[in-house]
C-alpha positions in Angstrom: -17.6 -16.9 60.3 -19.5 -17.8 57.2 -18.1 -20.5 54.9 -17.6 -18.8 51.5 -16.4 -21.8 49.6 -19.6 -23.8 49.9 -21.9 -23.7 46.8 -25.2 -21.9 47.1 -28.1 -23.9 48.4 -30.0 -24.0 45.1 -27.1 -25.2 42.9 -27.4 -28.9 43.9 -31.2 -28.8 43.2 -30.7 -27.1 39.9 -28.2 -29.7 38.7 -30.7 -32.5 39.5 -33.6 -30.8 37.7 -31.8 -29.5 34.6 -31.2 -32.0 31.8 -27.7 -32.3 30.3 -27.1 -30.2 27.1 -28.1 -31.9 23.9 -25.6 -32.6 21.1 -22.5 -34.5 20.4 -19.9 -35.2 23.1 -17.0 -32.8 23.3 -14.1 -33.3 20.8 -11.6 -34.4 23.5 -13.6 -37.6 24.0 -14.2 -38.4 20.3 -10.5 -39.4 19.6 -10.3 -38.3 16.0 -6.5 -38.3 16.0 -4.1 -40.6 17.7 -1.3 -39.1 19.8 1.2 -39.8 17.1 -1.0 -38.1 14.5 -1.3 -35.0 16.7 2.5 -34.9 17.1 2.9 -35.1 13.4 0.4 -32.3 12.8 2.1 -30.0 15.3 5.5 -30.8 13.9 4.3 -30.0 10.3 2.7 -26.7 11.4 5.8 -25.6 13.3 8.2 -26.7 10.5 6.1 -24.8 7.9 5.9 -21.7 10.1 9.6 -21.5 10.9 10.6 -22.4 7.3 8.6 -19.4 6.1 9.2 -17.1 9.0 11.1 -14.4 7.0 8.2 -14.3 4.5 5.7 -13.8 7.3 7.8 -11.2 8.9 8.2 -9.3 5.6 4.4 -9.4 4.9 3.1 -8.6 8.3 5.7 -6.1 9.5 5.2 -2.4 8.8 7.6 -0.8 6.5 9.8 2.2 7.5 9.7 4.9 4.9 12.3 7.7 5.3 12.0 11.0 3.4 14.9 13.4 3.3 14.5 17.0 2.5 17.3 19.5 2.2 16.7 23.2 3.1 19.3 25.8 2.2 20.0 28.6 4.6 18.6 32.0 3.7 20.4 33.9 0.9 22.2 30.8 -0.5 21.4 29.8 -4.0 21.7 26.1 -5.0 24.5 25.1 -7.3 23.1 24.0 -10.7 23.4 20.4 -11.5 26.1 19.6 -14.1 24.8 17.5 -16.9 26.7 15.4 -19.4 27.8 16.6 -22.8 25.2 14.4 -24.5 22.4 16.1 -22.5 23.7 19.5 -23.4 23.9 18.6 -27.1 20.2 17.4 -27.1 19.1 20.6 -25.4 20.9 22.6 -28.1 23.2 24.3 -25.6 26.4 23.3 -27.3 27.4 24.5 -30.8 30.3 23.3 -32.8 32.3 25.4 -35.3 31.7 24.5 -38.9 34.4 22.2 -40.3 36.9 24.0 -42.5 36.9 22.8 -46.0 40.2 21.4 -47.1 41.8 23.4 -49.9 42.8 21.2 -52.8 
């Protein structure tokens, strides 16, 4: 049986001939933050996120819009809306009798 876990024959030779990539070392070896600083940053981000969770939920969650329509069965007429006396007076639908003059 053929060993499938062994690297191809040319890979060792290519590692020897290819130069390492140019540039700065990877960030994990630069040590910009101490372990304590990293913990404080993570704690701040989590605290800020959970403190404002309801705001984020409101902003980024879709809103449910419900529209209700009423359809009357065939042959049924809707009942007219009853308006207040003030609305009827403004529309001129109410008339008052003239006041009687007092006889002196």
